ROSE-4610 file (N, C-alpha, C; in Angstrom, 1 decimal, always signed):
// ROSE-4610
residu = [M/M/M/A/A/A/D/D/D/K/K/K/E/E/E/T/T/T/P/P/P/S/S/S/G/G/G/K/K/K/P/P/P/A/A/A/A/A/A/E/E/E/P/P/P/G/G/G/R/R/R/R/R/R/Q/Q/Q/R/R/R/R/R/R/R/R/R/R/R/R/P/P/P/N/N/N/D/D/D/P/P/P/D/D/D/R/R/R/Q/Q/Q/R/R/R/D/D/D/P/P/P/V/V/V/G/G/G/T/T/T/R/R/R/R/R/R/A/A/A/I/I/I/L/L/L/A/A/A/A/A/A/A/A/A/G/G/G/A/A/A/E/E/E/F/F/F/G/G/G/A/A/A/H/H/H/G/G/G/F/F/F/D/D/D/G/G/G/A/A/A/R/R/R/V/V/V/V/V/V/R/R/R/I/I/I/A/A/A/E/E/E/A/A/A/A/A/A/G/G/G/V/V/V/S/S/S/H/H/H/Q/Q/Q/L/L/L/I/I/I/T/T/T/Y/Y/Y/Y/Y/Y/F/F/F/G/G/G/G/G/G/K/K/K/R/R/R/G/G/G/L/L/L/Y/Y/Y/E/E/E/A/A/A/L/L/L/S/S/S/E/E/E/R/R/R/W/W/W/L/L/L/E/E/E/S/S/S/A/A/A/M/M/M/P/P/P/L/L/L/S/S/S/Q/Q/Q/A/A/A/L/L/L/P/P/P/F/F/F/A/A/A/E/E/E/A/A/A/V/V/V/R/R/R/R/R/R/Y/Y/Y/C/C/C/V/V/V/M/M/M/A/A/A/Y/Y/Y/E/E/E/D/D/D/P/P/P/G/G/G/W/W/W/V/V/V/H/H/H/T/T/T/L/L/L/T/T/T/R/R/R/E/E/E/E/E/E/P/P/P/G/G/G/T/T/T/P/P/P/P/P/P/P/P/P/A/A/A/E/E/E/D/D/D/E/E/E/R/R/R/A/A/A/I/I/I/E/E/E/L/L/L/F/F/F/K/K/K/S/S/S/V/V/V/E/E/E/D/D/D/M/M/M/R/R/R/E/E/E/R/R/R/Q/Q/Q/A/A/A/R/R/R/G/G/G/E/E/E/I/I/I/R/R/R/S/S/S/D/D/D/L/L/L/D/D/D/V/V/V/G/G/G/A/A/A/V/V/V/S/S/S/L/L/L/A/A/A/F/F/F/F/F/F/A/A/A/A/A/A/S/S/S/I/I/I/A/A/A/P/P/P/V/V/V/A/A/A/L/L/L/P/P/P/W/W/W/I/I/I/A/A/A/R/R/R/E/E/E/F/F/F/T/T/T/R/R/R/Q/Q/Q/D/D/D/P/P/P/S/S/S/S/S/S/Q/Q/Q/E/E/E/F/F/F/I/I/I/D/D/D/H/H/H/Y/Y/Y/A/A/A/E/E/E/Q/Q/Q/V/V/V/A/A/A/R/R/R/I/I/I/I/I/I/S/S/S/A/A/A/L/L/L/A/A/A/E/E/E/A/A/A/T/T/T/V/V/V/N/N/N/E/E/E/A/A/A/A/A/A/V/V/V/D/D/D/G/G/G/A/A/A/A/A/A/A/A/A/N/N/N/G/G/G/A/A/A/S/S/S/V/V/V/D/D/D/R/R/R/A/A/A/S/S/S/A/A/A/D/D/D/G/G/G/E/E/E/P/P/P/Q/Q/Q/E/E/E]
num = [1/1/1/2/2/2/3/3/3/4/4/4/5/5/5/6/6/6/7/7/7/8/8/8/9/9/9/10/10/10/11/11/11/12/12/12/13/13/13/14/14/14/15/15/15/16/16/16/17/17/17/18/18/18/19/19/19/20/20/20/21/21/21/22/22/22/23/23/23/24/24/24/25/25/25/26/26/26/27/27/27/28/28/28/29/29/29/30/30/30/31/31/31/32/32/32/33/33/33/34/34/34/35/35/35/36/36/36/37/37/37/38/38/38/39/39/39/40/40/40/41/41/41/42/42/42/43/43/43/44/44/44/45/45/45/46/46/46/47/47/47/48/48/48/49/49/49/50/50/50/51/51/51/52/52/52/53/53/53/54/54/54/55/55/55/56/56/56/57/57/57/58/58/58/59/59/59/60/60/60/61/61/61/62/62/62/63/63/63/64/64/64/65/65/65/66/66/66/67/67/67/68/68/68/69/69/69/70/70/70/71/71/71/72/72/72/73/73/73/74/74/74/75/75/75/76/76/76/77/77/77/78/78/78/79/79/79/80/80/80/81/81/81/82/82/82/83/83/83/84/84/84/85/85/85/86/86/86/87/87/87/88/88/88/89/89/89/90/90/90/91/91/91/92/92/92/93/93/93/94/94/94/95/95/95/96/96/96/97/97/97/98/98/98/99/99/99/100/100/100/101/101/101/102/102/102/103/103/103/104/104/104/105/105/105/106/106/106/107/107/107/108/108/108/109/109/109/110/110/110/111/111/111/112/112/112/113/113/113/114/114/114/115/115/115/116/116/116/117/117/117/118/118/118/119/119/119/120/120/120/121/121/121/122/122/122/123/123/123/124/124/124/125/125/125/126/126/126/127/127/127/128/128/128/129/129/129/130/130/130/131/131/131/132/132/132/133/133/133/134/134/134/135/135/135/136/136/136/137/137/137/138/138/138/139/139/139/140/140/140/141/141/141/142/142/142/143/143/143/144/144/144/145/145/145/146/146/146/147/147/147/148/148/148/149/149/149/150/150/150/151/151/151/152/152/152/153/153/153/154/154/154/155/155/155/156/156/156/157/157/157/158/158/158/159/159/159/160/160/160/161/161/161/162/162/162/163/163/163/164/164/164/165/165/165/166/166/166/167/167/167/168/168/168/169/169/169/170/170/170/171/171/171/172/172/172/173/173/173/174/174/174/175/175/175/176/176/176/177/177/177/178/178/178/179/179/179/180/180/180/181/181/181/182/182/182/183/183/183/184/184/184/185/185/185/186/186/186/187/187/187/188/188/188/189/189/189/190/190/190/191/191/191/192/192/192/193/193/193/194/194/194/195/195/195/196/196/196/197/197/197/198/198/198/199/199/199/200/200/200/201/201/201/202/202/202/203/203/203/204/204/204/205/205/205/206/206/206/207/207/207/208/208/208/209/209/209/210/210/210/211/211/211/212/212/212/213/213/213/214/214/214/215/215/215/216/216/216/217/217/217/218/218/218/219/219/219/220/220/220/221/221/221/222/222/222/223/223/223/224/224/224/225/225/225/226/226/226/227/227/227/228/228/228/229/229/229/230/230/230/231/231/231/232/232/232/233/233/233/234/234/234/235/235/235/236/236/236/237/237/237/238/238/238/239/239/239/240/240/240/241/241/241/242/242/242/243/243/243/244/244/244/245/245/245]
x = [+60.8/+60.6/+59.4/+59.5/+58.4/+57.3/+56.0/+54.9/+54.9/+54.6/+54.5/+53.2/+53.2/+52.1/+51.5/+50.1/+49.4/+49.5/+49.0/+49.0/+48.2/+47.3/+46.5/+47.2/+48.3/+49.0/+48.8/+47.8/+47.5/+48.4/+48.7/+49.6/+48.9/+49.7/+49.2/+49.1/+48.2/+48.0/+49.2/+49.6/+50.7/+50.3/+51.3/+50.9/+50.4/+49.3/+48.8/+47.9/+47.8/+46.9/+45.5/+44.5/+43.1/+42.5/+41.9/+41.3/+40.0/+39.9/+38.6/+37.5/+36.3/+35.2/+34.9/+34.8/+34.5/+33.0/+32.8/+31.4/+31.0/+29.8/+29.3/+29.8/+30.4/+30.8/+29.6/+28.6/+27.4/+27.4/+27.4/+27.4/+26.1/+25.0/+23.7/+23.8/+24.5/+24.7/+25.4/+26.4/+27.3/+26.6/+25.8/+25.2/+23.9/+23.0/+21.7/+21.3/+21.9/+21.5/+20.0/+19.5/+18.1/+17.2/+17.5/+16.6/+16.8/+18.0/+18.2/+17.4/+17.4/+16.7/+15.2/+14.7/+13.3/+12.9/+13.8/+13.5/+13.5/+14.4/+14.5/+13.2/+12.8/+11.6/+10.3/+10.3/+9.1/+9.1/+10.2/+10.3/+10.0/+10.4/+10.2/+8.7/+8.0/+6.6/+5.8/+6.2/+5.5/+5.8/+7.0/+7.4/+6.7/+6.7/+6.0/+4.5/+4.0/+2.5/+2.1/+3.0/+2.7/+2.9/+3.9/+4.4/+4.3/+4.1/+4.2/+5.6/+5.8/+7.2/+8.0/+7.3/+8.0/+8.3/+7.4/+7.6/+8.5/+8.7/+9.5/+10.9/+11.6/+13.0/+13.7/+14.8/+15.6/+16.2/+16.5/+17.0/+16.0/+14.8/+13.8/+13.6/+13.7/+13.6/+14.8/+16.0/+17.1/+17.0/+16.5/+16.3/+15.2/+14.1/+13.1/+13.6/+14.4/+14.9/+16.1/+16.7/+17.8/+19.1/+19.2/+20.5/+21.0/+22.2/+22.8/+22.2/+22.2/+21.8/+22.6/+23.9/+24.8/+24.4/+23.8/+23.4/+22.3/+21.4/+20.2/+20.7/+21.7/+22.3/+23.0/+23.6/+24.4/+23.4/+22.2/+21.3/+20.4/+19.9/+18.9/+19.2/+20.3/+20.7/+20.1/+19.1/+18.4/+16.9/+16.2/+14.8/+14.0/+14.4/+13.7/+13.9/+15.1/+15.3/+14.5/+14.3/+13.4/+12.0/+11.5/+10.1/+10.0/+10.9/+10.9/+10.9/+11.7/+11.8/+10.5/+9.9/+8.6/+7.5/+7.5/+6.6/+6.8/+8.1/+8.4/+8.0/+8.2/+7.8/+6.3/+5.6/+4.1/+3.7/+4.3/+3.9/+4.2/+5.4/+5.8/+4.9/+4.3/+3.5/+2.0/+1.6/+0.2/-0.1/+0.7/+0.4/+0.2/+1.1/+0.9/-0.4/-1.0/-2.3/-3.4/-3.3/-4.4/-4.2/-3.1/-2.9/-3.1/-2.8/-2.8/-4.1/-5.0/-6.2/-7.4/-8.6/-9.8/-10.0/-10.6/-10.7/-11.2/-12.3/-12.9/-11.9/-11.1/-10.2/-9.0/-8.6/-7.5/-7.9/-9.1/-9.5/-9.6/-10.1/-10.1/-8.7/-7.7/-6.4/-5.9/-6.3/-5.9/-6.4/-7.6/-8.1/-7.2/-6.8/-6.0/-4.6/-4.0/-2.7/-2.7/-3.8/-3.9/-3.9/-4.6/-4.8/-3.4/-2.6/-1.3/-0.2/-0.4/+0.6/+0.0/-0.5/-1.2/-0.3/+1.0/+1.9/+1.8/+1.8/+1.7/+0.4/-0.7/-2.0/-1.9/-1.4/-1.3/-0.4/+0.7/+1.6/+0.9/+0.1/-0.7/-1.6/-2.3/-3.4/-2.8/-1.5/-0.8/-0.1/-0.1/+0.5/-0.2/+0.5/+0.0/-0.7/-2.0/-2.8/-2.1/-1.5/-0.9/+0.6/+1.2/+2.6/+2.9/+3.4/+3.7/+4.7/+4.4/+5.3/+6.5/+7.6/+8.7/+8.2/+8.8/+8.5/+7.1/+6.5/+5.2/+5.1/+6.2/+6.2/+6.1/+6.9/+6.9/+5.6/+5.0/+3.7/+2.6/+2.7/+1.7/+1.7/+2.9/+3.0/+2.4/+2.6/+2.1/+0.6/+0.1/-1.4/-2.1/-1.4/-2.0/-2.1/-1.1/-1.1/-2.3/-2.6/-3.7/-5.0/-5.1/-6.4/-6.6/-5.5/-5.5/-5.9/-5.4/-5.8/-7.3/-7.8/-9.3/-10.1/-9.6/-10.3/-10.4/-9.3/-9.3/-10.3/-10.3/-11.3/-12.7/-12.9/-14.3/-14.7/-13.7/-14.0/-14.3/-13.7/-14.0/-15.3/-15.9/-17.2/-17.1/-15.9/-15.7/-16.4/-16.5/-17.0/-18.0/-19.1/-20.2/-19.6/-20.2/-19.7/-20.0/-21.0/-21.4/-20.7/-19.7/-19.0/-17.6/-17.2/-15.9/-14.9/-13.9/-12.9/-12.0/-11.7/-11.0/-11.7/-13.0/-13.8/-13.9/-14.1/-14.2/-12.9/-11.7/-10.4/-10.3/-10.6/-10.5/-11.4/-12.7/-13.7/-13.2/-12.7/-12.4/-11.0/-10.1/-8.9/-9.2/-10.1/-10.5/-11.2/-12.0/-12.7/-11.7/-10.6/-9.7/-8.9/-8.7/-8.0/-8.9/-10.2/-11.1/-11.0/-11.0/-11.0/-9.7/-8.6/-7.4/-7.3/-7.8/-7.7/-8.8/-9.9/-11.1/-11.7/-10.9/-11.3/-12.6/-12.7/-13.9/-15.2/-15.0/-16.2/-16.5/-15.5/-15.8/-16.5/-16.1/-16.7/-18.2/-18.4/-19.8/-20.7/-20.2/-21.0/-21.4/-20.4/-20.5/-20.8/-20.6/-20.7/-19.8/-18.6/-17.6/-16.2/-15.3/-13.9/-13.1/-12.8/-12.1/-10.7/-10.1/-8.8/-8.7/-9.8/-9.7/-9.6/-9.0/-8.8/-10.2/-11.1/-12.5/-13.2/-13.0/-13.7/-13.1/-11.8/-11.2/-11.5/-11.5/-11.9/-13.3/-14.2/-15.6/-15.7/-15.1/-15.2/-14.6/-13.4/-12.8/-13.7/-14.3/-15.2/-16.5/-17.0/-18.1/-17.8/-16.6/-16.2/-16.0/-15.4/-15.3/-16.7/-17.6/-19.0/-19.6/-19.4/-19.9/-19.4/-18.1/-17.5/-18.1/-18.2/-18.8/-20.2/-21.0/-22.3/-22.4/-21.4/-21.3/-21.1/-20.2/-20.0/-21.2/-21.9/-23.2/-24.2/-24.3/-25.2/-24.9/-23.6/-23.3/-23.8/-23.6/-24.1/-25.6/-26.3/-27.7/-28.3/-27.6/-28.0/-27.9/-26.8/-26.5/-27.6/-28.0/-29.0/-30.4/-30.7/-31.9/-32.0/-30.9/-30.8/-30.9/-30.3/-30.3/-31.8/-32.4/-33.8/-34.7/-34.5/-35.3/-35.1/-33.9/-33.6/-34.2/-34.1/-34.8/-36.3/-36.9/-38.3/-38.7/-37.9/-38.2/-38.2/-37.3/-37.2/-38.4/-38.8/-40.0/-41.3/-41.4/-42.5/-42.5/-41.4/-41.3/-41.7/-41.2/-41.5/-43.0/-43.7/-45.1/-45.9/-45.4/-46.0/-45.9/-44.9/-44.7/-45.4/-46.1/-46.8/-46.0/-44.8/-44.0/-44.4/-44.3/-44.7/-43.7/-44.2/-43.3/-43.0/-41.8/-41.4/-41.9]
y = [-5.3/-4.8/-5.4/-5.8/-6.5/-5.4/-5.9/-5.0/-4.7/-3.4/-3.0/-3.6/-3.9/-4.5/-3.5/-3.6/-2.8/-3.6/-3.0/-3.7/-5.0/-5.1/-6.3/-7.4/-7.1/-8.1/-8.1/-7.3/-7.2/-6.3/-6.5/-5.6/-4.2/-3.2/-1.8/-1.4/-0.5/-0.1/+0.8/+0.6/+1.4/+2.9/+3.8/+5.2/+5.6/+6.4/+6.9/+5.9/+4.7/+3.7/+3.9/+4.0/+4.2/+2.9/+2.9/+1.7/+1.4/+0.2/-0.2/-0.5/-0.1/-0.4/-1.8/-2.3/-3.7/-4.0/-5.0/-5.3/-6.6/-6.7/-7.9/-9.2/-10.1/-11.3/-12.3/-12.1/-12.9/-13.6/-14.9/-15.6/-15.4/-15.1/-14.9/-13.7/-12.6/-11.4/-11.7/-12.6/-12.9/-13.9/-14.8/-15.8/-15.4/-14.7/-14.3/-13.0/-11.9/-10.6/-10.2/-10.6/-10.3/-11.0/-12.3/-13.1/-12.6/-12.2/-11.7/-10.4/-9.5/-8.3/-8.6/-9.5/-9.9/-10.5/-11.3/-11.9/-10.8/-9.8/-8.8/-7.9/-7.6/-6.8/-7.5/-8.8/-9.6/-9.6/-9.8/-9.8/-8.4/-7.3/-6.0/-5.7/-6.1/-5.9/-6.5/-7.7/-8.4/-7.7/-7.2/-6.5/-5.2/-4.4/-3.1/-3.3/-4.3/-4.6/-5.0/-5.7/-6.1/-5.0/-4.2/-3.2/-1.8/-1.5/-0.1/+0.3/+1.5/+2.0/+2.2/+2.8/+3.1/+1.9/+0.9/-0.3/-1.4/-1.2/-2.3/-2.3/-3.4/-3.6/-4.3/-3.7/-4.2/-5.6/-5.8/-7.1/-8.2/-7.9/-8.9/-9.2/-8.1/-8.3/-9.1/-8.9/-9.6/-11.1/-11.4/-12.7/-13.5/-12.8/-13.4/-13.6/-12.8/-12.9/-13.9/-14.2/-15.1/-14.5/-13.2/-12.4/-11.7/-11.1/-10.3/-8.9/-8.3/-6.9/-6.0/-6.3/-5.5/-5.5/-6.6/-6.8/-5.8/-5.7/-4.8/-3.4/-3.0/-1.7/-1.5/-2.5/-2.4/-2.2/-2.9/-2.7/-1.5/-1.3/-0.3/+0.9/+0.8/+1.9/+1.9/+1.1/+1.1/+0.9/+1.2/+1.0/+1.9/+3.2/+4.2/+3.8/+3.4/+3.0/+1.8/+0.8/-0.3/+0.1/+1.0/+1.5/+2.2/+3.0/+3.7/+2.7/+1.7/+0.7/-0.1/-0.4/-1.0/-0.1/+1.1/+2.1/+2.2/+2.3/+2.4/+1.2/+0.0/-1.3/-1.3/-0.9/-0.8/+0.1/+1.3/+2.3/+1.7/+1.1/+0.6/-0.5/-1.3/-2.4/-1.9/-0.9/-0.5/+0.5/+1.6/+2.7/+2.3/+1.5/+1.1/+0.5/-0.2/-0.8/+0.3/+1.4/+2.4/+3.1/+3.0/+3.7/+2.8/+1.5/+0.6/-0.2/-0.2/-1.1/-0.2/-0.7/-0.1/+0.0/+1.0/+1.2/+0.0/-0.6/-1.8/-2.9/-3.2/-4.2/-3.9/-2.6/-2.2/-2.4/-2.0/-2.2/-3.7/-4.5/-6.0/-6.5/-6.0/-6.5/-6.0/-4.7/-4.2/-5.1/-5.6/-6.5/-7.7/-8.3/-9.5/-9.1/-8.0/-7.6/-7.4/-6.8/-6.6/-8.0/-8.9/-10.3/-11.0/-10.8/-11.4/-10.8/-9.5/-8.8/-8.1/-8.9/-8.3/-7.5/-7.8/-7.0/-5.5/-5.2/-3.8/-3.1/-3.9/-3.3/-3.0/-3.9/-3.7/-2.5/-2.4/-1.3/+0.0/+0.1/+1.4/+1.7/+0.7/+1.0/+1.3/+1.0/+1.3/+2.7/+3.3/+4.7/+5.6/+6.4/+7.4/+8.5/+8.8/+9.8/+11.2/+11.6/+13.0/+13.1/+11.9/+11.9/+11.4/+12.3/+11.8/+10.6/+9.5/+8.4/+8.7/+7.9/+8.0/+7.8/+8.6/+8.5/+9.1/+9.9/+10.4/+11.3/+12.1/+13.1/+12.3/+11.3/+10.5/+9.9/+9.3/+8.7/+9.7/+10.9/+11.9/+12.3/+12.4/+12.7/+11.7/+10.4/+9.3/+9.2/+9.4/+9.4/+10.5/+11.7/+12.8/+12.5/+11.8/+11.4/+10.4/+9.6/+8.6/+9.3/+10.4/+11.2/+11.9/+12.4/+13.0/+12.0/+10.8/+9.7/+9.4/+9.5/+9.3/+10.4/+11.6/+12.7/+12.4/+11.8/+11.4/+10.3/+9.4/+8.3/+8.8/+9.8/+10.4/+11.1/+11.7/+12.4/+11.4/+10.1/+9.1/+8.4/+8.7/+8.0/+6.8/+6.5/+5.3/+5.6/+6.8/+7.2/+8.3/+8.2/+9.2/+10.6/+11.6/+12.9/+13.7/+13.2/+14.0/+13.5/+12.6/+12.0/+12.8/+12.9/+13.5/+12.4/+12.6/+11.6/+11.3/+12.3/+12.0/+11.1/+11.4/+10.5/+9.1/+9.0/+7.7/+6.9/+7.6/+6.9/+6.4/+7.2/+6.8/+5.6/+5.7/+4.7/+3.3/+3.3/+2.0/+1.5/+2.4/+2.0/+1.3/+1.9/+1.3/+0.0/-0.1/-1.4/-2.4/-2.1/-3.1/-3.7/-3.0/-3.5/-3.9/-3.7/-4.0/-5.5/-6.5/-7.9/-8.1/-7.5/-7.7/-6.8/-5.5/-4.6/-4.8/-5.3/-5.5/-6.9/-7.9/-9.3/-9.7/-9.3/-9.7/-9.0/-7.7/-7.0/-7.7/-8.0/-8.7/-10.0/-10.7/-12.0/-11.9/-10.9/-10.7/-10.2/-9.4/-8.9/-10.0/-10.7/-11.7/-13.1/-13.4/-14.8/-15.8/-15.2/-16.0/-15.8/-16.7/-16.5/-15.6/-14.3/-13.4/-13.8/-14.8/-15.2/-16.3/-16.7/-17.7/-17.2/-17.9/-17.5/-17.4/-18.3/-18.3/-17.0/-16.5/-15.3/-14.1/-14.0/-12.8/-12.8/-13.9/-13.9/-13.4/-13.9/-13.4/-11.9/-11.5/-10.2/-9.2/-9.5/-8.7/-8.5/-9.6/-9.5/-8.6/-8.7/-7.9/-6.4/-6.0/-4.6/-4.1/-5.0/-4.6/-4.3/-5.2/-5.0/-3.7/-3.3/-2.1/-0.9/-0.9/+0.2/+0.2/-1.0/-1.1/-0.6/-0.8/-0.3/+1.2/+1.8/+3.3/+3.8/+3.1/+3.5/+3.4/+2.2/+2.0/+3.0/+3.4/+4.5/+5.8/+6.1/+7.3/+7.2/+6.0/+5.8/+5.9/+5.3/+5.3/+6.7/+7.5/+8.9/+9.7/+9.5/+10.2/+9.9/+8.6/+8.2/+8.8/+8.8/+9.4/+10.9/+11.6/+13.0/+13.3/+12.4/+12.6/+12.4/+11.4/+11.2/+12.3/+12.8/+13.9/+15.1/+15.4/+16.6/+16.4/+15.2/+15.0/+15.1/+14.6/+14.8/+16.2/+17.0/+18.4/+19.1/+18.7/+19.3/+19.0/+17.7/+17.3/+18.1/+18.2/+19.0/+20.4/+21.0/+22.4/+22.5/+21.5/+21.5/+21.4/+20.5/+20.3/+21.6/+22.3/+23.5/+24.6/+24.6/+25.6/+25.2/+24.0/+23.6/+23.0/+22.6/+21.9/+20.4/+19.8/+18.4/+17.6/+16.4/+15.5/+14.3/+13.8/+12.7/+11.4]
z = [+6.7/+8.1/+8.7/+10.0/+10.6/+11.0/+10.9/+11.2/+12.7/+13.0/+14.4/+15.0/+16.3/+16.9/+17.9/+18.1/+19.1/+20.4/+21.5/+22.8/+22.7/+21.8/+21.7/+21.0/+20.4/+19.6/+18.1/+17.7/+16.3/+15.6/+14.3/+13.5/+13.4/+13.6/+13.5/+12.0/+11.7/+10.3/+10.0/+8.7/+8.2/+8.2/+8.5/+8.4/+7.1/+7.0/+5.8/+5.1/+5.5/+4.9/+5.5/+4.6/+5.0/+5.5/+6.7/+7.2/+6.4/+6.0/+5.3/+6.3/+5.8/+6.7/+6.9/+8.1/+8.3/+8.1/+7.2/+6.9/+7.8/+8.0/+8.8/+8.1/+8.9/+8.3/+8.4/+7.5/+7.5/+6.2/+6.1/+4.9/+4.1/+4.7/+4.0/+3.1/+3.6/+2.7/+1.5/+1.6/+0.4/-0.5/+0.0/-0.8/-1.5/-0.8/-1.3/-0.8/-1.2/-0.7/-0.9/-2.1/-2.4/-1.4/-1.2/-0.3/+1.1/+1.5/+2.9/+3.1/+2.2/+2.3/+2.4/+1.6/+1.6/+3.0/+3.6/+4.9/+6.0/+5.9/+6.8/+6.8/+5.5/+5.4/+5.9/+5.6/+6.1/+7.6/+8.2/+9.7/+10.2/+9.6/+10.0/+9.9/+8.8/+8.7/+9.8/+10.2/+11.3/+12.6/+12.8/+14.1/+14.2/+13.1/+13.1/+13.3/+12.6/+12.8/+14.2/+14.9/+16.2/+17.3/+17.1/+18.1/+17.7/+16.4/+16.0/+15.8/+15.3/+15.0/+16.3/+17.3/+18.6/+19.4/+19.3/+20.1/+19.4/+18.1/+17.4/+17.8/+17.8/+18.2/+17.1/+16.7/+15.6/+16.0/+17.2/+17.7/+17.4/+17.7/+17.4/+15.9/+15.1/+13.7/+13.2/+13.7/+13.2/+13.6/+14.8/+15.2/+14.4/+14.1/+13.3/+11.8/+11.3/+10.0/+9.9/+11.1/+11.1/+10.6/+10.9/+10.5/+11.7/+11.5/+12.6/+12.6/+13.8/+13.9/+13.0/+12.9/+12.1/+10.6/+10.2/+8.8/+8.4/+9.4/+9.2/+9.1/+9.9/+9.8/+8.5/+8.0/+6.7/+5.6/+5.6/+4.5/+4.6/+5.8/+5.9/+6.9/+7.6/+8.4/+9.8/+10.0/+11.3/+11.2/+12.3/+12.3/+11.4/+11.4/+10.5/+9.1/+8.7/+7.3/+6.9/+7.9/+7.6/+7.4/+8.2/+8.0/+6.7/+6.3/+5.0/+3.9/+4.0/+2.9/+2.8/+3.9/+3.8/+3.1/+3.5/+2.9/+1.4/+1.0/-0.4/-1.2/-0.6/-1.2/-1.4/-0.4/-0.5/-1.7/-1.7/-2.7/-4.1/-4.2/-5.5/-6.1/-5.2/-5.6/-5.7/-4.9/-4.9/-6.0/-6.1/-6.9/-8.4/-9.0/-10.4/-10.7/-9.7/-10.0/-10.3/-9.5/-9.7/-11.0/-11.7/-12.9/-14.1/-14.0/-15.1/-15.3/-14.2/-14.3/-14.0/-14.5/-14.1/-12.6/-12.1/-10.7/-9.9/-10.5/-9.8/-9.7/-10.7/-10.7/-9.8/-9.8/-8.9/-7.4/-7.0/-5.6/-5.3/-6.3/-6.0/-5.7/-6.5/-6.2/-4.9/-4.5/-3.2/-2.1/-2.2/-1.1/-1.0/-2.1/-2.1/-1.6/-1.9/-1.4/+0.1/+0.6/+2.0/+2.7/+2.1/+2.7/+2.7/+1.6/+1.5/+2.3/+2.7/+3.4/+4.7/+5.6/+6.7/+7.6/+7.6/+8.5/+8.2/+6.9/+6.5/+6.9/+6.8/+7.2/+8.7/+9.5/+10.9/+11.3/+10.5/+10.6/+10.4/+9.4/+9.1/+10.2/+10.7/+11.7/+13.1/+13.3/+14.5/+14.5/+13.4/+13.4/+14.3/+15.0/+16.0/+15.2/+15.6/+14.8/+14.7/+15.8/+15.9/+15.5/+15.2/+14.9/+13.5/+12.6/+11.2/+11.3/+10.6/+10.6/+9.6/+9.7/+8.8/+7.3/+6.4/+5.0/+4.7/+5.6/+5.4/+4.2/+4.0/+2.9/+1.5/+1.4/+0.2/-0.1/+1.0/+0.9/+0.5/+1.1/+0.8/-0.7/-1.3/-2.7/-3.5/-3.2/-4.0/-3.9/-2.7/-2.5/-3.2/-3.2/-3.9/-5.4/-5.9/-7.3/-7.6/-6.6/-6.8/-6.8/-6.0/-6.0/-7.4/-7.9/-9.2/-10.3/-10.2/-11.1/-10.9/-9.7/-9.5/-10.2/-10.3/-11.0/-12.5/-13.0/-14.4/-14.7/-13.7/-13.9/-13.8/-12.9/-12.8/-14.1/-14.8/-16.0/-17.1/-17.0/-18.0/-17.7/-16.6/-16.3/-15.4/-14.9/-14.0/-12.6/-12.2/-10.9/-11.1/-10.4/-10.5/-10.3/-11.1/-11.1/-9.8/-9.1/-7.9/-6.6/-6.8/-5.7/-5.5/-4.2/-3.9/-4.1/-5.0/-5.2/-4.0/-3.2/-2.0/-1.0/-0.9/+0.0/-0.6/-1.9/-2.5/-2.3/-2.5/-2.3/-0.9/+0.0/+1.4/+1.7/+1.3/+1.5/+1.0/-0.2/-0.8/-0.4/+0.1/+0.7/+2.0/+2.8/+4.0/+3.8/+2.7/+2.4/+2.1/+1.4/+1.0/+2.1/+3.2/+4.3/+5.5/+5.4/+6.5/+7.0/+6.1/+6.7/+7.5/+7.2/+8.0/+9.2/+9.0/+10.1/+11.2/+10.7/+11.6/+11.4/+11.8/+11.5/+12.2/+13.5/+14.2/+13.7/+13.3/+12.7/+11.4/+10.6/+9.3/+9.5/+10.5/+10.8/+11.2/+12.0/+12.5/+11.4/+10.5/+9.4/+8.4/+8.1/+7.0/+7.4/+8.7/+9.2/+8.4/+8.0/+7.4/+8.0/+7.7/+8.3/+7.4/+7.9/+7.0/+6.7/+7.4/+7.2/+6.1/+5.5/+4.5/+3.1/+2.3/+0.9/+0.2/+0.5/-0.1/+0.3/+1.5/+1.9/+1.1/+1.1/+0.5/-1.0/-1.7/-3.1/-3.3/-2.5/-2.6/-2.2/-1.1/-0.7/-1.7/-2.2/-3.2/-4.4/-4.8/-6.0/-5.7/-4.5/-4.1/-4.1/-3.6/-3.5/-5.0/-5.8/-7.2/-7.9/-7.6/-8.1/-7.7/-6.4/-5.9/-6.7/-7.0/-7.8/-9.2/-9.8/-11.1/-11.1/-10.1/-10.0/-9.9/-9.3/-9.3/-10.7/-11.5/-12.9/-13.7/-13.5/-14.3/-13.9/-12.7/-12.3/-13.0/-13.2/-14.0/-15.4/-16.0/-17.4/-17.5/-16.5/-16.5/-16.3/-15.4/-15.2/-16.5/-17.2/-18.4/-19.4/-19.5/-20.5/-20.1/-18.8/-18.4/-18.7/-18.4/-18.6/-20.1/-20.9/-22.4/-22.9/-22.4/-22.8/-22.3/-21.2/-20.7/-21.5/-21.9/-22.7/-24.0/-24.6/-25.9/-25.8/-24.7/-24.6/-24.4/-23.8/-23.6/-25.0/-25.8/-27.1/-28.0/-27.9/-28.6/-28.1/-26.8/-26.2/-26.7/-26.8/-27.2/-28.7/-29.4/-30.9/-31.1/-30.3/-30.4/-30.0/-29.0/-28.5/-29.6/-30.4/-31.4/-32.7/-32.7/-33.9/-34.9/-34.7/-35.7/-35.7/-36.9/-37.0/-36.4/-35.7/-35.1/-36.0/-36.0/-36.8/-36.2]
């Protein structure tokens, strides 16, 4: 039996047959889906960094990535999904560093990561102060975990015991993104080009040394306190008339 035709001349669907969802006919999706996603996220990072979440446009992201608008919808669902995917990617790459490495080395790596992914830094600095960004709840959970990790580091002596770990976390996070977020200020302070690899290598090493110096100060304070306590014991023993060794 011949297929029935619609007014447009196309065969009509058979009764009871479920229509399949039409997928974007984009050869990039079929050939290299991983590379396509990577290109989309890179373009999204640049777009959000330049215009913020509200000002970003999916059409521009698609054009920069060299894909169709429909393909972005297929992979990420839209602009909010793209922002959430970028946030998730940043957390997945950044959080393990704080758990697997000494704090000084972790922050040194953060400085390099910010330099290599400036779009995400600009995205963060463009977030509206009074408006929670997409994926804020997930980010808050991970950042809370990082502060708890800092408390453990403090207990191990990596950070001075008289410092607030939340303030320390904020200070060194800001330090890690400062050359990208504040390039002109960085240039004036250091008289160097903050966009150069030579600068970021030197800067990252200096930040790591500052953190190490805080840890050394903790060790030195403990040694001084121990010596003072020992001296006090000797003085008490002398006062009681006990022989000194």
